[in-house]
C-alpha positions as CSV (number, residue, x, y, z in Angstrom):
1,M,145.5,110.1,43.6
2,K,142.5,111.2,41.5
3,P,140.1,108.4,40.5
4,S,139.9,107.6,36.9
5,P,136.7,108.8,35.1
6,T,133.9,106.5,34.6
7,L,134.1,104.6,31.3
8,T,131.5,105.1,28.7
9,A,129.9,102.2,26.9
10,S,132.1,102.7,23.9
11,H,135.2,102.4,26.1
12,R,134.2,99.4,28.1
13,P,136.3,96.3,27.3
14,R,134.7,93.9,24.9
15,L,136.2,90.5,25.2
16,S,136.3,88.4,22.0
17,G,134.5,85.2,21.2
18,D,137.9,83.4,21.4
19,F,138.3,84.6,24.9
20,H,135.0,83.2,25.9
21,R,135.9,79.8,24.3
22,L,139.2,79.9,26.2
23,W,137.4,80.8,29.4
24,G,135.0,78.0,28.9
25,A,137.8,75.5,28.4
26,Y,139.5,76.8,31.6
27,S,136.3,76.5,33.5
28,I,135.7,72.9,32.5
29,S,139.2,71.8,33.5
30,E,139.1,73.8,36.7
31,I,135.8,72.3,37.8
32,G,137.1,68.8,37.0
33,S,140.3,69.5,39.0
34,A,138.3,70.7,41.9
35,L,136.0,67.6,41.8
36,G,139.0,65.3,41.8
37,S,141.3,67.3,44.0
38,G,141.5,64.7,46.7
39,A,140.9,61.6,44.6
40,L,144.6,60.6,44.0
41,P,145.6,60.2,47.6
42,L,142.3,58.5,48.3
43,V,143.0,56.0,45.6
44,A,146.4,55.3,47.3
45,V,144.7,54.8,50.7
46,L,141.5,53.0,49.7
47,V,142.6,50.9,46.7
48,L,146.4,50.3,47.4
49,H,146.2,50.6,51.3
50,V,149.5,52.5,51.5
51,S,150.9,54.0,54.7
52,A,150.6,57.6,55.7
53,F,154.3,58.1,55.0
54,Q,153.7,56.9,51.4
55,V,150.8,59.3,51.0
56,A,152.9,62.2,52.2
57,M,155.7,61.1,49.8
58,L,153.3,61.0,46.9
59,A,152.5,64.7,47.4
60,A,156.1,65.7,48.1
61,L,157.5,63.8,45.2
62,S,155.0,65.3,42.8
63,G,156.0,68.8,43.8
64,I,159.7,68.4,43.9
65,A,160.1,66.3,40.8
66,S,157.8,68.4,38.8
67,A,159.7,71.6,39.7
68,A,163.0,69.9,38.6
69,I,161.5,68.7,35.3
70,A,159.8,72.0,34.6
71,L,163.1,74.0,35.0
72,P,164.0,73.9,31.3
73,L,160.3,74.1,30.2
74,G,160.1,77.9,30.3
75,S,162.7,78.5,27.7
76,L,161.4,75.6,25.5
77,I,157.8,77.0,25.6
78,E,158.9,80.7,25.2
79,F,159.9,80.4,21.6
80,R,157.1,78.1,20.4
81,T,153.5,78.7,19.6
82,K,151.5,78.4,22.8
83,R,148.2,76.6,21.8
84,P,149.9,73.3,20.9
85,V,151.7,73.3,24.2
86,M,148.4,74.0,26.1
87,I,146.6,71.2,24.2
88,A,149.5,68.8,24.7
89,A,149.5,69.5,28.4
90,D,145.8,68.9,28.6
91,L,146.1,65.6,26.7
92,L,148.9,64.4,28.8
93,R,146.9,65.1,32.0
94,F,143.9,63.3,30.4
95,A,146.1,60.3,29.6
96,A,147.8,60.2,33.0
97,L,144.7,60.5,35.1
98,G,142.7,58.3,32.8
99,S,145.3,55.5,33.2
100,V,144.5,55.2,36.9
101,P,140.9,53.9,36.6
102,V,141.9,51.7,33.7
103,A,144.7,50.1,35.7
104,A,142.5,49.7,38.7
105,T,139.8,47.9,36.6
106,L,142.5,45.6,35.3
107,G,144.0,45.0,38.7
108,A,147.3,46.4,37.6
109,L,147.4,49.6,39.6
110,S,150.6,50.3,41.6
111,Y,152.0,52.9,43.9
112,E,154.7,53.7,41.4
113,Q,152.1,54.5,38.8
114,L,150.4,56.9,41.2
115,C,153.7,58.7,41.8
116,L,154.3,59.0,38.0
117,V,150.8,60.3,37.5
118,G,151.3,62.9,40.2
119,I,154.6,64.0,38.7
120,L,153.1,64.3,35.2
121,Q,150.1,66.2,36.4
122,A,152.1,68.7,38.3
123,T,154.6,69.2,35.5
124,C,151.8,69.7,33.0
125,N,150.2,72.2,35.3
126,I,153.4,74.3,35.2
127,A,153.8,73.9,31.4
128,F,150.1,74.9,30.8
129,G,150.4,77.9,33.1
130,A,153.6,79.1,31.3
131,A,152.0,78.8,27.9
132,S,148.5,80.1,28.8
133,G,149.9,83.3,30.4
134,A,151.8,84.3,27.2
135,H,148.8,83.2,25.1
136,L,146.3,85.3,27.0
137,K,148.7,88.3,26.6
138,A,148.5,87.9,22.8
139,L,144.8,87.1,22.7
140,V,143.3,89.9,24.9
141,A,143.5,93.6,24.3
142,P,145.3,95.7,26.9
143,D,142.2,97.4,28.1
144,E,140.5,94.0,28.6
145,R,143.2,92.3,30.5
146,L,141.9,93.1,34.1
147,V,138.4,92.0,33.2
148,A,139.7,88.8,31.7
149,N,141.9,88.0,34.7
150,S,139.0,88.8,37.1
151,R,136.8,86.3,35.2
152,F,139.4,83.6,35.5
153,E,139.8,84.4,39.2
154,T,136.0,84.2,39.7
155,T,136.0,80.8,38.0
156,F,138.8,79.6,40.2
157,W,137.1,80.6,43.5
158,T,133.8,79.2,42.3
159,A,135.4,75.8,41.5
160,T,137.4,75.9,44.7
161,S,134.3,76.6,46.8
162,T,131.9,74.1,45.2
163,G,134.3,71.5,43.8
164,P,135.7,69.7,46.9
165,P,132.2,69.2,48.6
166,L,130.7,67.9,45.3
167,G,133.9,65.8,44.7
168,G,133.4,64.3,48.2
169,L,129.9,63.3,47.2
170,L,131.1,61.8,43.9
171,I,133.8,59.8,45.7
172,S,131.2,58.5,48.1
173,W,128.8,57.6,45.4
174,L,131.0,56.5,42.5
175,G,134.4,55.9,44.1
176,A,137.8,57.6,43.9
177,T,138.8,56.0,40.6
178,A,135.6,57.0,38.8
179,T,136.0,60.6,40.1
180,L,139.5,60.6,38.7
181,A,138.1,59.6,35.3
182,I,135.7,62.6,35.4
183,D,138.7,64.8,36.2
184,A,140.6,63.3,33.2
185,V,137.7,63.9,30.8
186,S,137.6,67.6,31.9
187,F,141.1,68.0,30.5
188,L,140.1,66.4,27.2
189,L,137.2,68.8,26.9
190,S,139.6,71.7,27.7
191,A,141.9,70.6,24.9
192,L,139.0,70.5,22.5
193,G,137.9,74.0,23.6
194,I,141.4,75.4,23.0
195,R,141.5,73.6,19.6
196,A,138.3,75.5,18.7
197,L,139.9,79.0,19.0
198,R,139.5,80.7,15.7
199,A,141.9,83.6,15.5
200,P,145.3,82.6,14.3
201,E,148.0,82.7,17.0
202,P,150.8,85.2,16.3
203,P,154.3,83.8,15.8
204,P,156.4,83.3,19.0
205,P,159.3,85.6,19.9
206,A,162.5,84.9,17.9
207,K,165.3,83.2,19.9
208,A,168.5,85.3,20.1
209,T,171.3,83.9,18.1
210,D,173.7,84.1,21.0
211,H,171.4,82.2,23.4
212,H,172.9,79.7,25.9
213,W,170.9,76.9,27.6
214,R,172.0,78.0,31.1
215,R,171.0,81.6,30.5
216,D,167.7,80.4,29.0
217,I,166.9,78.4,32.1
218,T,167.6,81.2,34.5
219,A,166.2,84.0,32.3
220,G,162.9,84.1,34.1
221,W,164.6,84.8,37.5
222,A,167.1,87.2,35.9
223,Y,164.2,89.2,34.4
224,I,162.3,89.3,37.6
225,F,165.3,90.5,39.6
226,S,166.2,93.1,37.0
227,H,162.8,94.9,37.6
228,R,162.4,96.4,41.1
229,D,158.6,96.1,41.2
230,L,158.6,92.5,40.0
231,T,161.3,91.7,42.5
232,A,159.2,93.2,45.3
233,L,156.1,91.3,44.2
234,F,158.1,88.1,43.9
235,W,159.3,88.1,47.5
236,N,155.9,89.3,48.7
237,A,154.3,86.3,46.9
238,M,156.8,83.8,48.2
239,L,156.4,85.0,51.8
240,F,152.6,85.3,51.6
241,G,152.1,81.9,49.9
242,G,154.5,80.2,52.3
243,C,152.7,81.5,55.4
244,I,149.2,80.5,54.0
245,M,150.4,77.0,53.0
246,L,152.0,76.6,56.5
247,A,148.7,77.5,58.1
248,A,146.5,75.2,55.9
249,P,147.3,71.8,57.5
250,L,147.5,73.4,61.0
251,M,144.0,74.7,60.6
252,T,142.7,71.2,60.2
253,V,144.2,70.1,63.5
254,F,143.2,73.3,65.2
255,M,139.6,73.2,64.2
256,L,138.9,69.5,64.7
257,R,141.0,68.9,67.8
258,D,141.6,72.2,69.7
259,L,138.2,73.8,68.9
260,G,136.2,70.5,68.9
261,L,134.3,71.3,65.7
262,A,132.3,68.5,64.0
263,P,133.3,67.3,60.5
264,W,130.3,69.1,59.0
265,Q,131.4,72.3,60.6
266,Y,134.9,71.8,59.3
267,G,133.5,71.4,55.8
268,L,131.4,74.5,56.3
269,A,134.5,76.5,57.3
270,L,136.3,75.3,54.2
271,G,133.4,76.0,51.7
272,L,131.7,79.3,52.8
273,P,134.8,81.6,52.7
274,G,135.3,80.8,49.1
275,L,132.3,83.2,48.4
276,G,134.7,86.0,49.5
277,G,137.1,85.1,46.7
278,I,134.2,85.1,44.2
279,L,132.9,88.5,45.4
280,G,136.4,90.0,45.4
281,A,137.2,88.9,41.9
282,M,133.9,90.2,40.6
283,C,134.5,93.6,42.2
284,T,138.0,94.0,41.0
285,P,137.4,95.8,37.6
286,R,135.1,98.4,39.1
287,L,137.4,99.0,42.1
288,T,140.4,99.4,39.9
289,Q,138.5,101.6,37.5
290,R,137.6,103.9,40.4
291,Y,140.8,104.0,42.4
292,G,143.6,102.8,40.0
293,D,145.6,99.6,40.0
294,R,148.4,100.9,42.2
295,T,146.0,101.8,45.0
296,I,144.2,98.5,44.7
297,L,147.4,96.4,44.5
298,L,149.0,98.0,47.6
299,T,145.8,98.3,49.7
300,F,144.6,94.8,49.2
301,G,148.1,93.5,49.3
302,V,148.2,94.7,52.9
303,L,144.6,93.8,53.7
304,R,145.1,90.2,52.8
305,T,147.8,89.8,55.4
306,L,145.6,91.0,58.4
307,W,143.0,88.2,58.7
308,L,145.2,85.2,59.5
309,G,146.0,86.8,62.9
310,I,142.3,86.5,63.9
311,L,142.2,82.7,63.5
312,P,144.4,81.8,66.5
313,L,142.0,83.9,68.7
314,A,139.0,81.7,67.8
315,P,137.3,80.2,70.9
316,A,135.9,76.7,71.0
317,G,132.4,75.9,69.8
318,T,130.0,77.8,67.4
319,T,131.6,81.2,68.1
320,G,134.9,79.9,67.0
321,L,133.4,78.6,63.8
322,V,131.8,82.0,63.0
323,V,135.2,83.7,63.7
324,I,137.0,81.4,61.4
325,I,134.4,81.7,58.6
326,V,134.4,85.6,58.8
327,A,138.2,85.8,58.9
328,D,138.7,83.4,56.0
329,F,136.0,85.2,54.1
330,L,137.8,88.6,54.5
331,L,141.1,87.0,53.6
332,L,139.8,85.4,50.4
333,F,137.9,88.6,49.5
334,S,141.1,90.5,49.7
335,A,143.0,87.9,47.8
336,G,140.2,87.8,45.2
337,V,140.7,91.5,44.5
338,F,144.5,91.4,44.7
339,N,145.2,88.4,42.4
340,P,143.7,89.7,39.1
341,T,145.3,93.1,39.7
342,F,148.7,91.5,40.4
343,V,148.5,89.1,37.4
344,T,147.6,92.0,35.1
345,H,150.4,94.2,36.4
346,R,152.9,91.3,36.0
347,M,151.7,90.8,32.4
348,R,152.2,94.5,31.7
349,A,155.6,94.6,33.3
350,T,156.9,91.6,31.5
351,A,158.2,91.7,27.9
352,D,156.7,89.3,25.4
353,A,160.0,87.4,25.0
354,H,160.1,86.6,28.7
355,M,156.4,85.9,29.6
356,S,156.7,82.1,29.7
357,R,160.0,82.0,31.5
358,V,158.9,84.5,34.1
359,T,155.7,82.5,34.7
360,T,157.6,79.3,35.0
361,A,160.2,80.8,37.3
362,W,157.4,82.1,39.6
363,S,155.6,78.7,39.6
364,I,158.8,76.7,40.3
365,S,159.8,79.1,43.1
366,S,156.4,78.8,44.7
367,K,156.4,75.0,44.5
368,T,159.8,75.0,46.2
369,V,159.3,77.6,48.9
370,Q,155.8,76.5,50.1
371,P,156.8,73.0,51.1
372,L,159.7,74.5,53.2
373,F,157.2,76.6,55.1
374,I,154.9,73.6,55.7
375,V,157.9,71.5,56.9
376,A,158.8,74.3,59.3
377,G,155.3,74.6,60.7
378,G,155.0,71.0,61.7
379,P,157.8,70.9,64.3
380,L,156.8,74.4,65.6
381,A,153.2,73.2,66.2
382,A,154.5,70.0,67.8
383,A,156.9,71.8,70.1
384,T,154.2,74.4,71.1
385,S,150.7,74.1,69.9
386,P,148.8,74.7,66.6
387,R,147.4,77.9,68.0
388,F,150.9,79.3,68.7
389,A,152.2,78.1,65.3
390,L,149.3,79.9,63.6
391,A,150.0,83.1,65.5
392,A,153.6,82.9,64.5
393,A,152.6,82.5,60.8
394,A,150.3,85.5,61.2
395,V,153.1,87.7,62.5
396,V,155.5,86.6,59.7
397,L,152.7,87.2,57.2
398,L,152.2,90.8,58.3
399,T,155.8,91.5,57.2
400,S,155.0,90.5,53.6
401,G,153.2,93.8,53.2
402,L,156.5,95.6,53.6
403,L,157.8,93.9,50.5
404,L,155.1,95.3,48.2
405,P,156.4,97.8,45.5
406,W,155.6,100.9,47.5
407,K,158.2,103.1,45.7
408,T,158.6,101.4,42.3
409,M,155.1,100.9,41.0
410,P,153.8,103.7,38.8
411,D,151.2,105.9,40.4
412,D,149.0,106.7,37.5
413,T,148.3,103.5,35.7
414,R,144.8,102.1,35.4
415,G,143.6,98.5,35.1
416,V,140.7,99.4,32.9
417,G,140.5,102.0,30.1
418,P,143.0,103.7,27.8
419,R,145.6,104.4,30.4
420,A,146.2,100.7,30.9
421,L,147.3,100.3,27.3
422,A,151.0,99.3,27.5
423,P,153.6,99.9,24.7
424,L,154.9,97.0,22.7
425,P,158.4,96.0,24.0
426,Q,161.1,96.6,21.4
427,A,162.2,93.0,21.7
428,S,158.7,91.9,20.7
429,Q,158.7,94.4,17.8
430,R,161.7,92.7,16.3
431,A,160.1,89.3,16.7
432,R,156.8,90.3,15.0
433,P,156.7,90.2,11.2
434,N,155.2,93.0,9.2
435,G,151.7,92.7,8.0
436,P,148.2,92.5,9.4
437,S,148.0,92.3,13.2
438,F,146.7,89.1,14.8
439,H,144.4,91.3,16.9
440,A,142.8,93.0,13.9
441,A,140.3,90.1,13.6
442,I,139.2,90.4,17.2
443,R,139.2,94.1,18.0
444,T,136.8,96.9,17.4
445,P,137.4,99.5,14.6
446,S,138.6,102.1,17.1
447,Q,141.1,99.6,18.6
448,R,142.3,98.6,15.1
449,R,143.1,102.2,14.4
450,L,145.2,102.4,17.5
451,T,147.3,99.4,16.4
452,A,148.5,101.2,13.3
453,S,151.3,103.0,15.0
454,R,154.4,102.5,17.2
455,S,155.5,103.4,20.7
456,A,158.1,106.0,21.6
457,C,158.4,104.6,25.1
458,G,160.7,101.6,24.6
459,D,160.9,98.3,26.4
460,R,160.6,99.7,29.9
461,P,159.1,103.2,30.0
462,S,160.2,105.0,33.2
463,S,156.9,106.9,33.3
464,P,153.6,105.8,32.0
465,R,152.6,109.4,32.1
466,T,155.3,110.2,29.5
467,C,153.9,107.5,27.2
468,A,150.3,108.7,27.6
469,T,151.5,112.3,26.9
470,S,153.3,111.2,23.8
471,M,150.2,109.4,22.6
472,T,147.8,112.3,23.3
473,R,150.0,115.0,21.8
474,G,150.8,113.0,18.7
475,R,154.5,113.2,19.0
476,Q,154.9,109.7,17.7
477,P,152.5,106.9,16.7
478,F,151.6,104.4,19.5
479,V,151.0,100.7,19.3
480,F,149.3,98.7,22.0
481,R,150.4,95.3,23.2
482,D,147.7,92.8,23.9
483,I,147.8,90.4,26.7
484,R,146.3,82.7,36.0
485,F,144.7,81.8,38.6
486,F,144.6,81.0,40.9
487,G,145.0,81.2,43.6
488,W,148.0,82.1,45.6
489,S,149.7,78.7,45.5
490,D,151.5,79.6,42.3
491,D,151.2,83.2,41.5
492,S,150.5,85.3,44.6
């Protein structure tokens, strides 16, 4: 494959002020979530003195119940404007988390309340993700989408690396309930930031007259499985995320008990590799510009599966600590490059009228599959050893590379530049009214000229090269469709 030409200054993506406001709101909530990531179970242990079984049930119930509640959310969110949904999800999380320190101060805190807070928080996370993905697709121009996703990914890894250690200090200094209050306020600030977006949001897709609630609920999965590249990426994501989540609790036992690492060394092994995710996300636009998104997606989709196999080989002592840090750094670097490219490709491959439902289906599937892997890892480690269970997870993880879309992903798309500009799906054309484009207020004059025409490529062009040829030869006008996070727990 020939590398794409270097972009000139006039072709470099220019993200709008509204994107930066949205990015700021996301950053605040992500940092708050990272600071308070361990606060809820600590409140259960330190304030209510619940058993280990109840702490485990708190986490399990939050995941399972939120997935069940979120099942119809995708179709409900799909056909509504997205910003009110995002603001409502932030305000609900603010109220739910804020109720914990209030109840603790009044002496009325209960285990049942913590379970309800956990369920509400997890459900709102799914709802916010479903709305924000579709909203970003409408807010950001096609040639800006990879840069936008890489910035969100950079923020995620920055918060993931620095938040938990700082959160531990805050919990030690202020207490778990006060740290939860800080987390709650971050969601309030996020809602205010989203409220400050200036460009009007376009109308949502029109609901089909022959819709049925059962088809609406399963439409996300139906859309995924009707597209071969999305199907391949879906199963790759489920297998990869499951193996990583299986290994996470085993690594704690492996490092502290088998390798004899001190708690400060354990914290170092958790924090330092996050720099790999930050570096990978920052490098993604330049790498994709040079090599193309297909090469990056497939190459780093494989590379991210290699490093888990090094962890079971780590010896005891300082050498083992270095091996773990280096292997995790390389794993997170590969994931940091892969994730923005993957999210961008999924946005491009998903029609507007299915964005929220596809995102919701992906999140629910992840939240269902990953606990199953974790449950399977525990008995395996108990019957053998954590080292053996980690090795088994590494072997299974290697097979996920076979599920990548080797044959179905187009070989000439680019994540940055004009060739990344995707045609407007016909379903979305019918849903959009005539008149000035939403993007006209936030795009450059050259971009506004491009939006004056329509695509000849249809809803699912079989060849991006055909679309590009139609555009350059002037056969028919062309319109460009404008278009989380996170880590692999939900999306990759």
